[in-house]
Backbone as JSON, one array per atom type, in Angstrom:
{
  "sequence": "XXXXXXXXXXXXXXXXXXXXXXXXXXXXXXXXXXXXXXXXXXXXXXXXXXXXXXXXXXXXXXXXXXXXXXXXXXXXXXXXXXXXXXXXXXXXXXXXXXXXXXXXXXXXXXXXXXXX",
  "N": [[119.36, 109.18, 23.72], [119.45, 106.97, 21.11], [122.34, 105.57, 19.63], [123.92, 104.3, 16.83], [126.69, 102.3, 16.06], [128.94, 101.6, 13.41], [130.78, 99.74, 11.71], [133.18, 98.84, 9.31], [135.08, 96.8, 7.3], [137.65, 97.33, 5.83], [138.99, 95.57, 2.96], [142.09, 94.3, 1.52], [144.33, 96.53, 0.07], [142.61, 98.47, -0.66], [142.0, 101.86, -0.48], [141.89, 104.31, 2.33], [141.11, 107.0, 3.72], [141.9, 108.66, 6.81], [141.85, 110.7, 7.77], [144.13, 112.38, 8.59], [144.63, 110.64, 11.33], [146.14, 108.84, 10.69], [148.25, 106.79, 8.4], [147.67, 104.57, 5.88], [148.76, 101.3, 4.78], [149.4, 99.63, 1.83], [147.49, 96.48, 1.57], [147.17, 96.43, 3.94], [144.47, 95.81, 6.26], [141.77, 97.82, 7.14], [139.78, 99.2, 9.3], [137.34, 101.12, 9.46], [135.33, 103.14, 11.75], [132.17, 104.62, 12.14], [129.58, 106.53, 13.24], [126.31, 106.51, 13.42], [123.63, 108.12, 13.58], [120.33, 108.27, 14.29], [117.48, 109.84, 12.54], [115.97, 112.42, 14.16], [112.74, 112.29, 16.06], [109.84, 112.02, 14.45], [107.75, 115.08, 14.78], [104.41, 115.91, 15.77], [101.8, 117.93, 15.8], [99.01, 118.44, 17.6], [95.87, 119.77, 16.99], [93.43, 120.51, 19.39], [89.72, 120.82, 19.7], [87.71, 122.91, 21.59], [85.5, 121.99, 24.35], [82.32, 121.69, 23.26], [79.85, 124.57, 24.33], [77.1, 124.87, 25.83], [74.14, 127.0, 26.76], [71.95, 126.98, 29.18], [68.7, 128.64, 29.75], [66.8, 129.16, 32.4], [63.47, 129.73, 33.1], [61.76, 131.96, 35.76], [59.41, 129.91, 37.8], [55.84, 130.24, 36.96], [52.89, 131.13, 38.35], [49.6, 130.52, 37.81], [46.64, 131.82, 38.53], [43.24, 130.99, 38.35], [40.75, 133.58, 37.38], [37.98, 134.44, 39.18], [35.05, 132.58, 38.36], [32.19, 134.03, 36.64], [28.94, 134.6, 38.14], [25.5, 134.04, 36.68], [24.29, 136.06, 36.82], [26.13, 138.49, 37.23], [27.35, 137.96, 34.91], [25.36, 138.3, 32.86], [24.88, 141.34, 33.46], [27.79, 142.16, 32.82], [27.59, 141.81, 30.15], [25.83, 143.74, 29.44], [23.0, 143.19, 29.53], [19.62, 144.19, 30.1], [17.65, 144.79, 33.21], [15.16, 144.01, 33.33], [15.37, 141.91, 31.24], [17.1, 139.88, 32.53], [15.76, 139.43, 34.7], [13.32, 138.21, 33.31], [14.81, 135.65, 32.15], [15.88, 134.47, 34.48], [13.2, 133.69, 35.38], [12.66, 132.1, 33.15], [14.9, 130.18, 33.73], [13.67, 128.8, 35.69], [13.38, 129.71, 38.08], [16.1, 129.78, 39.54], [17.7, 129.46, 43.15], [20.31, 130.13, 43.19], [20.45, 132.71, 42.16], [19.13, 134.47, 43.21], [19.78, 135.98, 46.54], [18.83, 136.57, 48.42], [16.65, 135.9, 48.84], [13.82, 136.93, 47.98], [12.46, 137.17, 46.01], [13.28, 138.45, 43.82], [15.33, 138.76, 41.32], [19.05, 138.36, 40.9], [20.18, 141.29, 42.62], [22.37, 142.08, 43.4], [24.15, 142.53, 41.78], [22.52, 144.41, 39.95], [21.71, 146.03, 41.71], [19.39, 146.9, 44.53], [16.13, 145.77, 44.23], [13.39, 145.52, 45.49]],
  "CA": [[119.32, 109.0, 22.82], [119.98, 105.71, 20.62], [123.38, 105.49, 18.52], [124.25, 103.27, 16.52], [128.04, 102.22, 15.4], [128.91, 100.99, 12.2], [132.31, 99.39, 11.83], [133.49, 98.37, 8.1], [136.3, 96.43, 7.12], [138.19, 97.73, 4.33], [140.14, 95.02, 2.16], [143.75, 95.02, 1.28], [144.66, 97.23, -1.52], [141.69, 99.67, -0.71], [142.54, 103.16, 0.07], [141.25, 104.51, 3.03], [141.5, 108.17, 4.19], [141.27, 108.46, 7.82], [141.77, 112.31, 7.96], [144.91, 112.86, 9.79], [144.67, 109.78, 12.26], [147.47, 108.02, 10.43], [148.63, 106.5, 7.01], [147.52, 103.42, 5.94], [149.79, 101.1, 4.25], [148.94, 98.9, 0.9], [147.65, 95.49, 1.83], [146.53, 96.2, 5.59], [143.33, 95.63, 6.56], [142.03, 98.98, 7.95], [138.56, 98.95, 10.02], [136.47, 102.4, 9.67], [134.21, 103.45, 12.46], [131.56, 105.54, 12.07], [128.57, 106.86, 13.99], [125.25, 106.8, 12.62], [122.76, 108.9, 14.29], [119.04, 108.02, 13.82], [116.97, 110.95, 12.51], [115.19, 112.73, 15.28], [111.46, 111.77, 16.06], [108.95, 113.13, 13.91], [107.03, 115.61, 15.74], [103.27, 116.25, 15.31], [100.44, 118.96, 16.6], [97.32, 118.09, 17.43], [94.95, 120.86, 17.59], [92.27, 119.98, 20.03], [88.94, 121.58, 19.71], [87.3, 123.44, 23.26], [84.73, 121.41, 24.32], [81.08, 122.62, 23.32], [79.19, 124.7, 25.72], [75.58, 125.6, 25.48], [73.31, 127.9, 27.61], [70.08, 126.83, 29.42], [68.26, 129.57, 30.57], [65.4, 128.62, 32.88], [62.52, 130.84, 33.69], [61.14, 131.33, 37.0], [58.06, 129.27, 37.68], [55.07, 131.07, 36.98], [51.72, 130.74, 39.23], [48.62, 131.18, 37.31], [45.53, 131.75, 39.13], [42.09, 131.61, 37.72], [40.2, 134.28, 37.41], [36.71, 133.79, 40.06], [33.73, 132.64, 37.6], [31.09, 134.98, 36.83], [27.73, 133.97, 38.15], [24.56, 134.3, 35.65], [23.83, 137.67, 37.12], [27.09, 139.23, 37.0], [27.71, 137.63, 33.28], [24.59, 139.25, 32.21], [25.22, 142.61, 33.51], [29.06, 142.4, 32.19], [27.25, 141.67, 28.93], [24.99, 144.98, 29.01], [21.7, 143.0, 29.47], [19.16, 145.02, 30.96], [17.35, 143.79, 34.43], [13.98, 142.96, 32.86], [16.13, 140.79, 30.21], [17.85, 139.34, 33.35], [14.51, 138.69, 35.31], [12.88, 136.86, 32.51], [15.94, 135.12, 32.15], [15.44, 134.21, 35.78], [11.97, 132.99, 35.43], [12.38, 131.04, 32.14], [15.87, 128.82, 33.94], [12.92, 128.02, 36.87], [13.62, 130.79, 39.17], [17.04, 129.01, 40.5], [17.73, 130.14, 44.13], [21.54, 130.9, 43.56], [20.24, 133.87, 41.4], [18.3, 135.43, 44.38], [20.7, 135.78, 47.27], [18.3, 137.35, 49.71], [15.11, 134.69, 48.55], [13.01, 138.01, 48.44], [11.92, 137.02, 44.78], [13.98, 139.47, 43.01], [17.05, 138.07, 41.42], [20.34, 139.53, 40.62], [20.18, 142.63, 43.25], [23.62, 142.27, 44.09], [24.76, 142.87, 40.04], [21.77, 145.46, 38.99], [20.91, 146.66, 42.86], [18.17, 146.72, 45.23], [14.7, 146.07, 43.38], [11.76, 145.46, 46.24]],
  "C": [[119.92, 107.66, 22.0], [121.3, 106.28, 19.64], [123.71, 104.32, 17.99], [125.7, 103.32, 15.71], [128.0, 101.33, 14.26], [130.25, 100.43, 11.73], [132.5, 98.44, 10.39], [134.99, 97.98, 8.16], [136.67, 96.58, 6.1], [138.98, 96.38, 3.95], [141.53, 95.22, 1.82], [143.46, 95.61, -0.4], [143.49, 98.14, -1.64], [142.19, 100.77, -0.08], [141.88, 103.92, 0.73], [141.85, 105.79, 3.8], [141.25, 108.56, 5.7], [141.56, 109.91, 8.57], [142.55, 112.7, 9.11], [145.18, 111.82, 11.08], [146.03, 108.97, 12.1], [147.33, 107.69, 8.94], [148.27, 104.65, 7.17], [148.49, 102.56, 4.58], [149.03, 100.04, 3.13], [148.57, 97.48, 1.38], [146.96, 95.32, 3.43], [145.39, 96.47, 5.69], [143.11, 96.72, 7.39], [140.35, 99.05, 8.33], [138.28, 100.86, 10.26], [135.39, 102.27, 10.47], [133.52, 104.46, 12.08], [129.94, 105.55, 12.74], [127.38, 107.19, 13.46], [124.27, 107.18, 13.69], [121.3, 108.84, 13.83], [118.23, 109.79, 13.71], [116.33, 111.38, 13.97], [113.66, 112.58, 15.15], [110.34, 112.73, 15.17], [107.68, 113.7, 14.79], [105.68, 115.94, 14.96], [102.43, 117.4, 16.05], [99.34, 118.72, 16.42], [96.54, 119.25, 17.76], [93.57, 120.37, 18.16], [91.17, 121.12, 20.23], [88.47, 122.12, 21.44], [86.03, 122.55, 23.3], [83.13, 122.1, 24.01], [80.0, 123.0, 24.44], [77.86, 125.32, 24.98], [75.03, 126.31, 27.09], [72.32, 127.21, 28.22], [69.96, 127.83, 30.33], [66.59, 129.06, 31.13], [64.42, 129.53, 33.43], [62.21, 130.25, 34.81], [60.06, 130.45, 36.78], [57.12, 130.7, 37.74], [53.78, 130.42, 37.96], [50.62, 131.47, 38.12], [47.5, 130.55, 38.2], [44.54, 131.84, 37.99], [41.51, 132.64, 38.12], [38.7, 133.88, 38.13], [35.56, 133.9, 38.35], [33.0, 133.89, 37.86], [29.73, 134.26, 37.2], [26.74, 134.3, 36.94], [24.44, 135.71, 35.8], [24.73, 138.61, 36.36], [27.38, 139.22, 35.55], [26.55, 138.59, 32.49], [24.38, 140.71, 32.33], [26.26, 143.09, 33.03], [28.29, 142.49, 31.06], [26.39, 142.74, 28.6], [23.64, 144.39, 29.17], [20.92, 144.02, 30.8], [18.31, 143.9, 32.34], [16.17, 143.16, 34.3], [14.47, 142.01, 32.18], [16.68, 139.6, 31.64], [16.42, 138.8, 34.09], [14.09, 138.11, 34.63], [14.07, 135.77, 32.36], [15.75, 134.0, 33.34], [14.26, 133.03, 35.81], [11.93, 131.89, 34.42], [13.93, 129.9, 32.45], [14.84, 128.46, 35.46], [13.41, 128.59, 37.9], [14.86, 130.07, 40.42], [17.56, 129.82, 42.45], [19.41, 130.71, 44.28], [21.38, 132.27, 42.69], [19.66, 135.13, 42.58], [18.98, 135.2, 45.9], [19.51, 135.96, 48.6], [16.74, 136.71, 49.8], [13.9, 136.05, 49.12], [12.06, 137.79, 47.33], [12.13, 138.21, 43.57], [15.42, 138.97, 42.69], [17.97, 139.33, 40.67], [20.43, 140.86, 41.19], [21.56, 142.91, 43.57], [24.29, 142.84, 42.52], [24.04, 144.02, 39.56], [21.15, 146.09, 40.67], [19.73, 146.26, 43.27], [16.67, 146.89, 44.73], [13.6, 146.22, 44.25], [12.13, 146.76, 47.22]]
}
């Protein structure tokens, strides 16, 4: 702690009370010593907010598989068309070989059943 000491020279003729340390005589210079204590330093309180937290949710990876595509015959059968309609659609499409798996001239036998 820093302390400052101030000395004051009291001129002749002044009255000084020394509080029991002695008496003064008129016309005698007196030195008064007084200790000056500085005020304590000011304290401040700082409020520190906690850091912002965030939650990140990571979903597990998802595997997407495509459903196997339907053949023309399977699509016609699934949509409720008759075998006669499927046969006429095969003829109108130019009798593609992909519709007649066993090449016997009857298309869509795997979907509608054996026709020969």
